C-alpha positions in Angstrom: -19.6 -0.5 13.8 -20.1 -3.3 11.2 -16.7 -5.1 10.8 -16.6 -4.7 7.0 -17.4 -1.0 7.2 -14.8 -0.6 9.9 -12.2 -2.4 7.8 -13.0 -0.1 4.9 -12.7 3.0 7.0 -9.5 1.7 8.5 -8.1 1.2 5.0 -8.7 4.9 4.2 -7.0 6.0 7.5 -4.1 3.7 6.8 -3.4 4.7 3.2 -3.8 8.5 3.8 -1.3 8.1 6.6 1.2 6.3 4.3 0.7 2.9 5.8 0.3 -0.5 4.1 -2.7 -1.3 6.4 -4.4 -0.3 9.6 -6.2 -2.2 12.4 -9.9 -2.5 12.6 -12.3 -3.3 15.5 -9.8 -2.3 18.2 -7.3 -4.9 17.2 -3.9 -4.6 18.9 -1.0 -3.6 16.6 2.2 -5.6 16.4 5.4 -3.9 15.2 8.3 -5.8 13.8 11.4 -4.5 12.1 12.8 -7.8 10.7 11.1 -7.4 7.3 13.6 -4.6 6.5 16.1 -7.4 5.6 14.0 -8.0 2.5 13.1 -4.3 1.9 9.5 -4.7 3.0 7.5 -2.1 5.0 5.9 -4.0 7.9 2.1 -4.0 7.7 1.5 -2.3 11.0 4.7 -0.3 11.1 3.6 3.3 10.3 5.5 6.1 8.7 8.2 5.9 6.1 11.3 3.8 6.7 14.7 3.3 5.3 15.3 -0.4 4.6 18.4 -2.4 4.0 17.4 -2.6 0.4 17.6 1.3 0.3 21.1 1.1 1.9 22.2 -1.3 -0.9 20.7 1.0 -3.5 22.8 3.9 -2.1 26.0 1.8 -2.2 25.3 0.7 -5.8 23.9 3.9 -7.3 26.4 6.2 -5.6 29.3 3.9 -6.1 30.4 4.2 -2.5 34.0 3.2 -1.7 34.9 0.8 1.1 35.3 3.6 3.7 32.0 5.2 2.7 30.2 1.9 2.6 31.4 1.1 6.1 30.3 4.5 7.5 26.9 4.3 5.8 26.3 0.8 7.1 27.2 1.9 10.6 24.8 4.9 10.3 22.1 2.5 9.1 22.6 0.1 12.0 22.3 3.0 14.4 19.1 4.1 12.7 17.7 0.5 12.8 18.4 0.2 16.5 16.6 3.4 17.1 13.7 2.2 14.9 13.4 -1.0 16.9 13.5 0.9 20.2 10.7 3.3 19.0 8.6 0.4 17.6 9.0 -1.6 20.9 7.9 1.5 22.9 4.9 2.2 20.8 3.9 -1.5 20.7 4.1 -1.7 24.5 2.0 1.5 24.9 -0.5 0.3 22.3 -1.0 -3.1 23.9 -1.6 -1.5 27.3 -4.0 1.0 25.6 -6.0 -1.7 23.9 -6.3 -3.6 27.1 -7.6 -0.6 29.0 -9.8 0.6 26.1 -10.9 -2.5 24.2 -13.6 -0.6 22.3 -11.6 2.6 21.5 -12.2 2.2 17.8 -15.9 2.9 18.2 -15.3 5.8 20.7 -14.7 9.1 18.9 -12.7 10.7 21.8 -10.6 7.6 22.4 -10.0 7.2 18.7 -8.8 10.8 18.4 -6.5 10.3 21.3 -5.1 7.1 19.8 -4.6 8.9 16.4 -2.6 11.7 18.2 -0.3 9.0 19.6 0.1 7.4 16.3 0.9 10.8 14.7 3.5 11.4 17.4 5.1 8.0 16.7 5.1 8.6 12.9 6.7 12.0 13.4 9.5 10.4 15.5 10.1 7.9 12.7 10.3 10.7 10.2 12.9 12.5 12.2 15.0 9.3 12.4 14.7 8.9 8.7 15.6 12.5 7.9 18.7 12.3 10.2 20.0 9.1 8.6 19.6 10.5 5.0 21.3 13.8 5.9 24.2 12.0 7.7 24.7 9.7 4.6 24.8 12.7 2.3 27.6 14.2 4.4 29.8 11.2 3.4 29.5 11.9 -0.3 31.8 13.6 -2.7 30.5 16.2 -5.1 30.1 13.9 -8.1 28.2 11.4 -5.8 25.8 14.1 -4.6 24.8 14.6 -8.2 23.3 11.1 -8.2 21.4 11.5 -4.9 18.2 12.1 -6.9 18.3 8.5 -8.2 18.5 7.3 -4.6 15.4 9.4 -3.7 13.5 8.0 -6.8 14.3 4.4 -5.7 13.0 5.1 -2.2 10.0 6.9 -3.4 9.2 3.9 -5.7 9.3 1.5 -2.8 7.3 3.7 -0.4 4.7 4.6 -3.0 4.1 1.0 -4.0 3.6 0.1 -0.4 1.4 3.0 0.5 -0.7 2.7 -2.7 -1.6 -1.0 -2.0 -5.0 0.1 -0.7 -7.4 0.4 -3.7 -4.7 0.7 -6.3 -5.2 -0.9 -9.7 -3.5 -4.3 -10.0 -0.5 -3.8 -12.2 0.5 -0.7 -10.3 1.8 -2.7 -7.3 5.1 -3.7 -8.9 8.5 -2.3 -9.6 10.3 -3.5 -12.8 13.6 -2.4 -11.5 13.3 -4.6 -8.4 12.0 -7.5 -10.5 15.0 -7.1 -12.9 17.3 -7.3 -9.9 15.7 -10.5 -8.8 16.0 -12.1 -12.2 19.6 -11.0 -12.9 22.8 -10.8 -10.9 24.0 -7.1 -10.6 26.6 -7.4 -13.4 24.5 -9.6 -15.6 21.7 -7.1 -16.7 22.0 -6.9 -20.5 23.7 -3.7 -21.6 20.8 -2.8 -24.0 18.3 -3.2 -21.2 19.9 -0.8 -18.8 19.0 2.4 -20.7 15.4 1.2 -21.1 15.3 0.7 -17.3 16.6 4.3 -16.8 13.7 5.5 -19.1 11.3 3.4 -17.0 12.7 4.9 -13.8 12.0 8.4 -14.9 8.6 7.8 -16.5 7.3 5.7 -13.6 8.6 8.3 -11.1 6.4 11.0 -12.7 3.4 8.7 -12.3 4.4 7.9 -8.7 4.8 11.6 -7.8 1.3 12.2 -9.1 0.0 9.3 -7.0 1.9 10.7 -3.9 0.3 14.2 -4.5 -3.1 12.6 -4.6 -2.5 10.8 -1.4 -1.4 14.0 0.2 -4.6 15.7 -0.9 -6.6 12.9 0.7 -4.5 13.2 3.9 -5.3 17.0 4.0 -9.0 16.4 3.4 -9.1 13.6 6.0 -7.4 15.7 8.7 -9.8 18.6 8.0 -12.8 16.3 8.5 -11.3 13.8 11.0 -13.6 14.9 13.8 -16.6 14.4 11.6 -15.5 10.9 10.4 -16.2 9.1 13.6 -19.8 10.4 13.6 -20.6 8.9 10.2 -23.0 6.0 9.9 -21.9 2.6 8.8 -23.2 3.3 5.3 -21.5 6.7 5.1 -18.2 5.1 6.3 -18.6 2.5 3.6 -19.2 5.1 0.9 -16.2 7.1 2.1 -14.0 4.0 1.8 -15.4 3.2 -1.6 -14.8 6.7 -2.8 -11.2 6.5 -1.7 -10.7 3.1 -3.3 -12.2 4.1 -6.6 -10.1 7.3 -6.8 -7.0 5.3 -5.8 -7.6 2.9 -8.7 -8.2 5.7 -11.1 -5.1 7.6 -10.0 -2.9 4.5 -10.2 -3.9 3.4 -13.8 -1.2 5.6 -15.3 1.4 3.7 -13.2 0.0 0.4 -14.2 0.1 1.4 -17.9 3.8 2.4 -17.6 4.6 -0.9 -15.9 2.8 -3.0 -18.6 4.3 -1.0 -21.5 7.9 -1.3 -20.2 7.4 -5.0 -19.3 6.6 -5.7 -23.0 9.6 -3.6 -24.1 12.1 -5.3 -21.8 10.6 -8.7 -22.4 11.1 -8.4 -26.1 14.8 -7.8 -25.5 15.4 -10.9 -23.3 16.0 -14.6 -24.1 12.9 -16.7 -23.7 13.6 -18.2 -20.2 14.6 -14.8 -18.7 11.5 -13.2 -20.3 9.3 -15.9 -18.9 10.8 -15.5 -15.4 10.5 -11.7 -15.4 6.9 -11.6 -16.6 6.0 -14.4 -14.2 7.4 -12.3 -11.3 5.6 -9.2 -12.5 2.2 -10.8 -12.8 2.5 -12.5 -9.5 3.7 -9.4 -7.7 1.4 -6.8 -9.4 -1.8 -8.9 -9.3 -1.7 -9.9 -5.7 -5.3 -10.8 -4.8 -4.8 -14.5 -5.4 -1.8 -14.5 -3.2 -3.6 -12.9 -0.2 -6.3 -15.6 0.1 -4.5 -17.7 2.7 -4.1 -21.1 1.1 -1.8 -19.7 -1.6 0.1 -17.2 0.5 3.4 -19.1 0.4 3.1 -20.4 -3.1 5.0 -17.5 -4.6 8.3 -19.0 -3.5 7.6 -22.7 -3.0 8.8 -24.2 -6.3 11.7 -21.8 -6.4 12.7 -22.8 -2.9 12.7 -26.4 -4.1 15.0 -25.4 -7.0 17.4 -23.6 -4.7 17.4 -26.5 -2.2 18.0 -29.1 -5.0 21.0 -27.1 -6.3 22.7 -27.3 -2.8 22.1 -31.1 -2.6 25.2 -32.2 -4.6 23.6 -32.9 -8.0 25.2 -35.0 -10.8 25.6 -33.4 -14.2 22.6 -35.4 -15.5 20.5 -34.2 -12.5 21.5 -30.6 -13.2 20.4 -30.9 -16.8 17.1 -32.4 -15.8 16.5 -29.7 -13.1 17.3 -27.0 -15.7 14.6 -28.3 -18.0 12.1 -28.5 -15.1 12.9 -24.9 -14.2 12.5 -23.7 -17.8 9.1 -25.5 -18.1 8.1 -24.1 -14.8 8.8 -20.5 -15.6 7.0 -20.8 -18.9 3.9 -22.4 -17.5 3.9 -20.2 -14.4 4.0 -17.1 -16.5 1.1 -18.3 -18.6 -0.9 -19.1 -15.5 0.0 -15.8 -13.8 -0.9 -13.8 -16.9 -4.3 -15.6 -17.2 -5.0 -15.0 -13.5 -4.0 -11.3 -13.9 -6.4 -10.9 -16.8 -9.2 -12.4 -14.7 -8.4 -10.0 -11.8 -8.3 -7.0 -14.1 -11.7 -7.9 -15.4 -13.1 -8.2 -11.9 -11.6 -4.8 -11.0 -13.2 -3.2 -14.1 -16.6 -4.6 -13.2 -16.1 -3.3 -9.6 -15.3 0.2 -10.9 -18.5 0.3 -12.9 -20.8 -1.3 -10.3 -23.2 0.8 -8.3 -22.8 -0.1 -4.6 -25.2 1.3 -2.1 -25.0 -1.2 0.7 -22.7 -3.6 2.5 -24.4 -6.5 0.8 -23.5 -5.0 -2.6 -20.0 -4.5 -1.4 -19.7 -8.2 -0.3 -20.9 -9.3 -3.7 -18.7 -7.0 -5.7 -15.9 -9.6 -6.2 -16.2 -13.3 -7.2 -14.2 -14.6 -4.2 -15.0 -18.2 -5.1 -13.3 -17.7 -8.5 -10.2 -16.3 -6.7 -10.2 -19.2 -4.3 -10.4 -21.6 -7.2 -7.5 -19.8 -8.8 -5.4 -20.1 -5.7 -6.2 -23.8 -5.3 -5.2 -24.5 -8.9 -1.9 -22.6 -8.3 -1.3 -24.7 -5.1 -1.7 -27.9 -7.1 0.6 -26.6 -9.8 3.3 -25.7 -7.4 3.1 -29.0 -5.6 3.3 -30.9 -8.9 6.5 -29.1 -9.8 8.0 -29.8 -6.3 7.2 -33.5 -6.7 9.0 -33.6 -10.1 12.1 -32.1 -8.5 11.8 -34.5 -5.6 11.7 -37.5 -8.0 15.1 -36.5 -9.4 16.8 -36.8 -6.0 18.1 -39.6 -3.8 16.8 -39.7 -0.2 20.2 -38.4 1.0 19.9 -35.4 -1.4 16.3 -34.7 -0.3 17.5 -34.5 3.3 20.3 -32.1 2.3 17.8 -30.0 0.2 15.5 -29.4 3.1 11.9 -28.1 2.9 9.8 -28.1 0.7 11.5 -31.1 -0.9 12.0 -32.7 2.5 8.4 -33.4 3.6 7.3 -33.1 7.1 5.7 -36.2 8.6 2.5 -36.1 10.7 2.6 -38.0 14.0 0.1 -40.8 14.4 -2.9 -40.0 16.6 -3.1 -42.9 19.1 -5.0 -43.4 22.4 -4.3 -45.9 25.1 -7.0 -48.5 25.6 
């Protein structure tokens, strides 16, 4: 199987099974649970998972008291331990399987057997998830039960955005509620913004439900034709993958439109610096191609890590004022750059949607990857220039306290004995 065709077919299998990605060419799968601290679904994890971010949403949205919070946290820790155990067991089995069957991906019988094991694993994860949510609901009072639907919407939002990453239109892969929570402390969200966020939550949830229903239709279609899929030629596999990606984009446009519309509404209600910061985060989250190109993968947080490090380094009042001005300029320029990059990516996606693709060569030429690489390199230089400005404010002692990226790593000399 051609590697690109295999990756495309893998993307279809992954997304219809609710994953963020799937392995191609017999690659071993690695399962980690640590990402739940940040609320992320691990790329090779499989199934739907309750994360620590979900737990925090429950505590906040349901207004759990101290006793309820303690009990819910204990239930979550028990769930997390069971999740780690299941992931470790599946990972151990999968590594042994891959070693014994290095080419299982191209063997229809072996592939089917592997998919059955993956399905068994996903079903186990779903049982763990269901039990946790049922146990948490038993802790609630009647008035708290009435708000459980909001918890479900928050979880559906995170899960849908993760599962819809394959083929979805850029702009759909973002959550304005999560971005708002990153920009503001919990009690600092402006009172006039909160009702707008509630409207966004309801309207975007309708779009997400439609996207989930479409994914379920694809899942059903895939399961009905699963035995035939492995017999498809490379070109047929590619066309199947393209059909999925194009439909995914079309079905996710409504969600993108909701995101863009509410971003403008909320941004118009915020002070300039907060608006710039929120829009910057949205564009960089929702238009992620440039951030997946390797060189720029860490740039999303580099300058902000420098700001956070500097603030812990014992600044004088004058230094704090200078740092505040750098941050203000950074968020303004970062927003402008991210918006420009987003517009370029949307233009490429529009062209891809219209383009007739009949071969793998057409597929490889569908995106201007050189332009995206240039975009990421420019972003890298911009981030580094901002970090250097922050570094120039600090004394050597403060830089040492601030840590990376302000504290630069030194390369050892390469010397050979004569």
